[in-house]
C-alpha positions as CSV (number, residue, x, y, z in Angstrom):
1,M,37.8,46.1,-235.4
2,K,38.9,47.6,-232.1
3,D,41.0,45.6,-229.6
4,T,38.6,43.2,-227.9
5,N,40.6,43.0,-224.8
6,I,38.5,45.8,-223.4
7,K,35.4,45.0,-221.5
8,I,32.2,44.6,-223.6
9,F,29.5,44.2,-221.0
10,G,28.7,47.0,-218.6
11,T,26.3,47.5,-215.7
12,D,23.3,46.5,-217.8
13,G,24.4,44.4,-220.7
14,I,26.2,45.8,-223.7
15,R,25.7,49.6,-224.3
16,G,27.0,52.1,-226.8
17,I,26.2,54.4,-229.7
18,F,24.7,52.5,-232.6
19,G,27.2,52.3,-235.5
20,E,30.2,52.6,-233.2
21,Y,32.1,49.8,-231.5
22,P,30.8,47.6,-229.9
23,L,27.5,48.3,-231.6
24,N,28.7,48.5,-235.2
25,T,27.1,46.0,-237.5
26,D,30.2,43.7,-237.8
27,F,30.8,43.4,-234.1
28,I,27.1,43.0,-233.3
29,K,27.3,39.8,-235.5
30,I,30.2,38.6,-233.5
31,I,28.5,39.3,-230.2
32,C,25.4,37.5,-231.4
33,S,27.3,34.5,-232.6
34,Y,29.3,33.9,-229.4
35,S,26.3,34.7,-227.2
36,A,24.1,32.1,-229.1
37,F,27.0,29.6,-228.7
38,V,27.7,30.3,-225.0
39,L,24.0,30.6,-223.9
40,K,23.1,27.3,-225.5
41,N,26.1,25.6,-223.7
42,V,25.3,27.1,-220.3
43,F,21.6,26.7,-220.2
44,G,20.9,24.0,-222.7
45,K,18.0,26.0,-224.2
46,E,17.2,26.6,-227.8
47,K,14.2,28.8,-227.4
48,I,14.6,32.6,-227.2
49,F,12.3,35.6,-226.9
50,I,13.5,38.8,-228.7
51,G,12.0,42.2,-227.9
52,W,13.1,45.8,-228.5
53,D,12.4,49.4,-227.7
54,T,11.4,52.3,-230.0
55,R,14.8,53.6,-231.1
56,E,15.3,53.8,-234.8
57,S,18.3,51.4,-234.6
58,S,16.4,48.7,-232.6
59,P,14.7,46.9,-235.5
60,K,18.1,46.8,-237.3
61,I,19.8,45.2,-234.3
62,A,16.8,42.9,-233.8
63,E,17.1,41.6,-237.4
64,L,20.8,40.7,-236.8
65,L,20.0,38.9,-233.6
66,K,17.1,36.9,-235.2
67,K,19.2,35.9,-238.1
68,T,22.1,34.7,-235.9
69,F,20.1,32.8,-233.4
70,L,18.1,31.1,-236.3
71,N,21.5,30.1,-237.8
72,F,22.3,28.4,-234.5
73,G,19.1,26.4,-234.5
74,Y,17.1,28.4,-232.0
75,E,13.4,28.8,-232.0
76,V,13.1,32.6,-232.1
77,Y,9.9,34.2,-230.7
78,S,9.7,37.8,-231.8
79,T,7.6,40.1,-229.5
80,D,8.3,43.3,-231.5
81,I,8.3,46.5,-229.3
82,F,8.1,45.1,-225.7
83,P,9.3,46.1,-222.2
84,T,12.3,44.5,-220.6
85,G,10.1,43.2,-217.7
86,G,7.7,41.6,-220.2
87,I,10.6,39.6,-221.8
88,A,11.8,38.6,-218.3
89,Y,8.2,37.4,-217.5
90,L,8.0,35.2,-220.6
91,C,11.5,33.8,-219.9
92,K,10.5,32.8,-216.4
93,K,7.1,31.5,-217.5
94,Y,8.5,29.2,-220.2
95,S,12.0,28.6,-218.8
96,C,13.7,29.9,-221.9
97,L,16.2,32.6,-222.9
98,G,15.5,36.2,-223.8
99,V,17.2,39.2,-225.3
100,V,16.2,42.9,-225.1
101,I,17.5,45.5,-227.5
102,S,17.4,48.7,-225.6
103,A,19.6,51.4,-224.0
104,S,17.0,51.9,-221.3
105,H,17.1,55.6,-220.1
106,N,19.8,56.7,-222.6
107,P,19.2,59.0,-225.6
108,Y,18.0,57.5,-228.9
109,N,21.4,57.4,-230.5
110,F,22.6,54.9,-227.9
111,N,21.4,51.3,-227.9
112,G,22.1,48.1,-226.1
113,I,21.8,44.3,-225.9
114,K,20.9,42.5,-222.6
115,F,20.3,38.8,-222.2
116,I,17.8,37.3,-219.9
117,S,18.1,33.8,-218.3
118,P,15.4,31.1,-218.1
119,L,14.9,32.3,-214.5
120,G,13.8,35.8,-215.7
121,T,17.0,37.4,-214.4
122,K,19.7,39.3,-216.3
123,I,22.5,36.8,-217.1
124,S,25.3,36.8,-214.5
125,Q,28.6,38.5,-214.7
126,Q,30.3,35.1,-214.9
127,I,28.3,34.3,-218.1
128,E,29.0,37.7,-219.6
129,E,32.7,37.1,-218.9
130,K,32.5,33.7,-220.6
131,I,31.0,35.4,-223.7
132,E,33.8,38.0,-223.6
133,E,36.5,35.4,-223.2
134,N,35.2,33.4,-226.2
135,I,35.2,36.6,-228.3
136,K,38.7,37.5,-227.2
137,Q,40.0,34.0,-227.8
138,K,38.2,33.8,-231.2
139,T,36.9,30.4,-230.2
140,K,35.9,28.3,-233.2
141,I,32.1,27.7,-233.1
142,K,29.8,25.7,-235.3
143,K,26.4,26.8,-236.4
144,N,23.6,24.3,-236.2
145,N,23.0,22.1,-239.3
146,K,19.3,22.6,-238.9
147,K,18.1,26.2,-239.1
148,G,15.8,27.5,-236.4
149,R,12.2,28.7,-236.7
150,L,10.9,32.3,-236.4
151,I,7.6,32.8,-234.7
152,D,5.7,36.1,-234.5
153,Y,4.7,36.2,-230.8
154,S,3.8,39.9,-230.5
155,T,0.0,39.5,-229.9
156,K,0.3,36.6,-227.6
157,A,3.1,38.2,-225.6
158,E,1.1,41.3,-225.0
159,N,-2.0,39.4,-223.9
160,E,0.0,37.1,-221.5
161,Y,1.9,40.0,-220.0
162,I,-1.2,42.1,-219.5
163,D,-3.0,39.2,-217.8
164,F,0.0,38.8,-215.5
165,L,-0.1,42.5,-214.5
166,L,-3.9,42.4,-214.0
167,D,-3.5,39.4,-211.7
168,I,-1.0,41.4,-209.6
169,F,-3.4,44.4,-209.4
170,G,-6.3,42.2,-208.4
171,E,-10.1,42.5,-208.9
172,N,-12.9,44.3,-207.1
173,I,-10.6,47.1,-205.8
174,N,-12.2,50.5,-205.2
175,N,-10.0,52.7,-207.4
176,S,-12.6,55.4,-208.2
177,F,-10.6,58.1,-206.5
178,L,-7.4,57.5,-208.5
179,S,-6.6,60.0,-211.3
180,L,-3.4,59.1,-213.2
181,V,-1.2,60.8,-215.8
182,I,1.1,58.3,-217.4
183,D,4.4,59.3,-219.1
184,C,5.6,56.5,-221.3
185,A,8.8,58.3,-222.4
186,N,8.0,57.4,-226.1
187,G,9.4,54.1,-225.2
188,A,8.8,50.3,-225.2
189,G,6.0,50.5,-222.6
190,Y,3.5,52.7,-224.6
191,K,1.6,49.8,-226.1
192,I,1.1,48.0,-222.9
193,A,0.3,51.1,-220.9
194,T,-2.5,52.3,-223.3
195,K,-4.1,48.9,-223.0
196,I,-3.8,48.2,-219.3
197,F,-4.5,51.4,-217.5
198,P,-8.0,51.9,-219.0
199,R,-8.8,48.5,-217.4
200,L,-7.5,49.6,-214.0
201,V,-8.9,53.1,-213.5
202,K,-11.6,55.4,-214.9
203,K,-9.5,58.6,-214.8
204,Y,-6.3,58.5,-216.8
205,Q,-4.3,60.5,-219.3
206,F,-1.3,59.5,-221.4
207,V,1.6,61.6,-222.5
208,N,4.6,60.7,-224.7
209,I,3.0,57.8,-226.5
210,N,4.0,58.7,-230.0
211,P,7.5,57.3,-230.6
212,D,9.3,58.4,-233.8
213,G,12.6,56.6,-233.4
214,K,14.3,59.6,-232.0
215,N,12.2,61.0,-229.2
216,I,12.6,58.2,-226.7
217,N,13.5,59.7,-223.3
218,N,13.8,63.1,-224.9
219,R,13.0,65.5,-222.1
220,C,10.4,63.1,-220.8
221,G,9.8,60.0,-218.7
222,S,11.6,59.0,-215.5
223,T,14.8,60.8,-216.3
224,Y,13.0,64.1,-216.9
225,P,10.1,64.3,-214.4
226,E,10.0,68.1,-214.6
227,Y,8.0,67.8,-217.8
228,L,5.1,65.9,-216.2
229,K,5.3,67.9,-213.0
230,R,4.4,71.0,-215.0
231,K,1.6,69.1,-216.7
232,I,-0.3,67.4,-213.9
233,K,-2.9,69.0,-211.7
234,N,-3.2,68.8,-207.9
235,N,-4.7,65.5,-206.7
236,Q,-3.4,63.6,-209.8
237,I,-0.6,61.0,-209.6
238,G,2.1,61.0,-212.2
239,I,3.6,57.7,-213.3
240,L,6.9,58.0,-215.3
241,F,8.5,55.1,-217.1
242,D,11.9,55.0,-218.9
243,G,12.7,53.8,-222.4
244,D,12.4,50.1,-221.8
245,C,10.0,50.4,-218.8
246,D,12.2,48.6,-216.3
247,R,12.1,51.6,-214.0
248,V,9.4,53.9,-212.8
249,I,9.1,56.9,-210.5
250,F,6.0,58.8,-209.4
251,I,4.8,62.4,-208.8
252,D,2.4,62.6,-205.9
253,E,-0.8,64.5,-205.5
254,K,1.1,67.5,-204.1
255,K,3.5,67.5,-207.1
256,N,6.5,66.0,-205.2
257,I,8.7,63.7,-207.2
258,R,8.9,60.3,-205.5
259,D,11.9,58.2,-206.7
260,G,12.8,54.6,-206.0
261,D,13.9,55.4,-202.4
262,Y,10.3,56.4,-201.6
263,I,8.9,53.4,-203.4
264,I,11.1,51.0,-201.5
265,G,10.2,52.8,-198.2
266,I,6.4,52.6,-198.7
267,L,6.5,49.0,-200.0
268,A,8.8,47.9,-197.2
269,N,6.4,49.4,-194.7
270,E,3.4,47.7,-196.3
271,Y,5.2,44.3,-196.6
272,K,6.4,44.5,-193.0
273,K,3.0,45.4,-191.7
274,N,1.3,42.5,-193.6
275,K,4.1,40.1,-192.7
276,K,5.1,39.8,-196.4
277,L,8.7,41.1,-196.1
278,K,10.7,37.9,-196.5
279,N,13.4,37.6,-193.8
280,S,12.7,41.2,-192.8
281,L,15.3,42.5,-195.2
282,V,15.6,44.9,-198.1
283,V,18.3,45.2,-200.7
284,V,19.3,48.7,-201.8
285,T,22.3,50.0,-203.8
286,I,25.1,52.3,-202.5
287,M,23.2,55.3,-204.0
288,S,20.1,54.9,-201.7
289,N,19.5,57.9,-199.5
290,L,20.6,57.8,-195.9
291,G,17.1,58.9,-194.9
292,L,15.7,55.7,-196.3
293,L,18.3,53.6,-194.6
294,K,17.7,55.1,-191.2
295,Y,13.9,54.6,-191.6
296,L,14.4,50.9,-192.5
297,W,16.7,50.4,-189.5
298,S,14.1,52.1,-187.3
299,K,11.6,49.4,-188.4
300,N,14.0,46.6,-187.6
301,I,14.5,45.9,-191.2
302,K,17.9,44.6,-192.2
303,V,19.5,46.6,-195.0
304,I,21.8,44.9,-197.5
305,Q,23.7,47.3,-199.8
306,C,24.9,46.1,-203.3
307,P,26.5,47.7,-206.4
308,I,24.6,49.8,-208.9
309,G,22.3,47.8,-211.2
310,D,19.0,45.9,-210.7
311,K,21.0,42.8,-211.8
312,Y,22.9,43.0,-208.5
313,V,19.8,43.8,-206.5
314,S,18.3,40.6,-207.9
315,E,21.5,38.6,-207.2
316,Y,21.6,39.8,-203.6
317,L,17.9,39.1,-203.1
318,T,18.6,35.5,-204.2
319,S,21.6,35.2,-202.0
320,Y,19.9,36.6,-198.9
321,S,16.4,35.1,-199.6
322,G,14.7,38.5,-199.8
323,N,11.7,39.7,-201.9
324,L,12.1,43.5,-202.0
325,G,14.9,45.6,-203.3
326,G,15.8,48.4,-205.7
327,E,17.5,51.5,-206.8
328,Q,16.9,55.2,-206.3
329,A,16.5,55.6,-210.1
330,G,13.3,53.5,-210.0
331,H,14.5,49.9,-210.7
332,I,12.5,48.0,-208.1
333,V,12.7,44.2,-207.8
334,L,9.6,42.6,-206.4
335,Y,11.0,39.1,-206.3
336,D,7.7,37.3,-205.5
337,Y,6.5,38.4,-209.0
338,L,9.7,38.8,-211.1
339,P,13.5,38.6,-210.3
340,T,14.2,41.7,-212.4
341,G,13.2,45.4,-212.4
342,D,9.8,46.0,-214.0
343,G,8.1,49.4,-214.0
344,F,4.6,48.0,-214.6
345,V,4.9,45.4,-211.8
346,T,6.1,48.1,-209.4
347,T,3.2,50.4,-210.5
348,M,0.6,47.7,-209.8
349,E,2.0,47.2,-206.3
350,V,2.2,50.9,-205.5
351,L,-1.4,51.6,-206.7
352,K,-2.6,48.6,-204.7
353,T,-0.8,50.0,-201.6
354,I,-2.5,53.4,-202.1
355,I,-5.9,51.8,-202.5
356,N,-5.6,49.3,-199.6
357,N,-4.4,52.0,-197.2
358,K,-7.1,54.5,-198.4
359,K,-4.4,57.2,-198.3
360,P,-3.0,59.4,-201.0
361,L,0.6,58.8,-202.2
362,Y,2.0,61.9,-200.5
363,E,0.8,60.7,-197.1
364,L,2.3,57.3,-197.6
365,C,5.6,59.0,-198.4
366,R,5.8,61.0,-195.2
367,I,7.4,58.0,-193.4
368,F,10.9,59.5,-193.8
369,D,12.7,62.7,-194.9
370,K,15.5,62.5,-197.3
371,Y,18.9,63.8,-196.5
372,P,20.1,66.6,-198.9
373,Q,21.7,64.7,-201.8
374,I,23.2,65.8,-205.0
375,I,24.4,63.8,-208.0
376,K,26.8,65.5,-210.3
377,N,27.7,63.9,-213.7
378,V,31.1,64.7,-215.3
379,E,31.5,63.7,-219.0
380,T,34.7,61.8,-219.5
381,K,36.1,59.5,-222.2
382,N,38.8,58.3,-219.9
383,K,38.0,56.3,-216.8
384,P,41.2,56.0,-214.7
385,P,40.9,54.0,-211.4
386,I,39.1,56.2,-208.9
387,E,41.4,55.1,-206.1
388,E,44.3,56.6,-208.0
389,I,42.7,60.0,-207.9
390,F,41.0,60.0,-204.5
391,D,42.6,58.0,-201.6
392,K,40.6,56.7,-198.7
393,K,41.8,59.4,-196.3
394,F,40.7,62.2,-198.8
395,I,37.2,60.7,-199.0
396,K,37.0,60.1,-195.3
397,D,37.9,63.8,-194.5
398,L,35.3,65.0,-196.9
399,E,32.6,62.8,-195.3
400,N,33.5,64.2,-191.9
401,K,33.2,67.7,-193.3
402,I,29.7,67.1,-194.6
403,Q,28.6,64.7,-191.9
404,G,27.4,62.3,-194.5
405,R,28.5,60.1,-197.5
406,V,30.6,60.5,-200.6
407,V,30.1,57.9,-203.4
408,L,32.2,58.2,-206.5
409,R,31.8,55.9,-209.5
410,Y,31.8,55.6,-213.3
411,S,28.5,55.0,-215.2
412,G,28.4,51.5,-216.5
413,T,26.3,52.7,-219.5
414,E,27.5,56.2,-220.4
415,P,30.9,58.1,-220.6
416,L,30.3,59.7,-217.2
417,F,32.0,60.1,-213.8
418,R,29.3,60.3,-211.2
419,I,29.6,62.2,-207.9
420,M,27.1,61.6,-205.2
421,L,27.1,63.4,-201.9
422,E,24.7,63.3,-198.9
423,G,24.9,65.6,-195.9
424,E,23.0,67.8,-193.5
425,N,23.7,71.0,-195.3
426,K,23.0,71.3,-199.1
427,S,25.3,74.3,-199.8
428,N,28.1,72.5,-198.0
429,I,27.8,69.3,-200.2
430,E,27.5,71.4,-203.3
431,N,30.9,73.1,-202.5
432,I,32.5,69.7,-201.8
433,A,31.1,68.3,-205.1
434,E,32.8,71.1,-207.0
435,I,36.1,70.3,-205.3
436,I,35.8,66.7,-206.3
437,K,34.9,67.6,-209.9
438,K,37.9,70.0,-210.2
439,K,40.3,67.4,-208.8
440,F,39.0,64.7,-211.2
441,L,39.2,66.9,-214.3
442,E,42.8,68.0,-213.4
443,F,43.9,64.4,-213.0
444,V,42.3,63.4,-216.3
445,K,43.9,66.4,-218.1
446,N,47.4,65.7,-216.6
447,N,47.2,62.0,-217.4
448,D,45.7,62.2,-220.9
């Protein structure tokens, strides 16, 4: 086994390639055992919902989790293939624990484990560190003398979650003009989507609803909107989920891709107008576009910026008593409904906004223009401290050159160095991005 002094949890739970550390079978058993032990001690709960996405490795990991939690005396409620937001909803409703087996938007060979608290939130970094510390210290733990109970909750889970979503959407809404094309990314949301959208609108079409274990997120869904953009017709709205359906982006009636920045913008506008925006604030991450930020400021909406990850959006909303926040990638937290990102909940709220305003999506999105922005990903196995490569003066000089922002970070879920630049001139920021990329690769090469 590898040295467990390295960090196990990342931006969104534990993530890796199935079969390799930390997601090889032996270490998954260790993770499960210590998680079962720590979570019971922290929350005092012995009931857990377990759901997973459509990757070929997900049922295998699910079986390891079920067996371990049963050995620790838990009541294990199995939901089968189920979205992350659905598990969060059940956890909040019944004040119990949850775990989702998914690598979200990553390719099929990746997988992950993320734990949900009885509040419906991702567990905090402090609890993750407690699990890691127990693993590193090889703390002696006892299994429960009484074995737990396994309950098939798949049908009930679907029905309860669908009812929850229908309540958000509401009744007697004139939706006859809506024509939707829904891309389920061959992921965890396909079952719910094919059951709920026929109850919402008359005109709908589904794509990528035939998972085979390997086609999840494969050139489809929210990470590859070009596929749906080619497929939809004018005056249709595209809805694109990712592998575990905790994020969503849209394509409007003019075939413009509308990411999380636009979703936050139109919902902030709607909430502010209807006096629903709690404390007149919005939480966004450091990746959100400057165009969105300036628009929110112009509406006298306070903007709180947080690290990448809907977990942090949720934590900041809790701290600042807000009810709207999210990420450019499409994780939107609508705290009045759920304290974690949920693509279906977001979709219900966006469709309601379109209907209530009697305006197409493309008109609602005209409230601001984005600054030119590029995001460049550089593959890297090594992740040296960014401040060792780029000092503050170097970054500040670049920002002055582009009259914008430079954000440099490592992915918390993939072996990537991410470069994000915003500025007034697109060709200018592209040139600067190449300078940053070259400097990074040279440093890694020289320090390998």
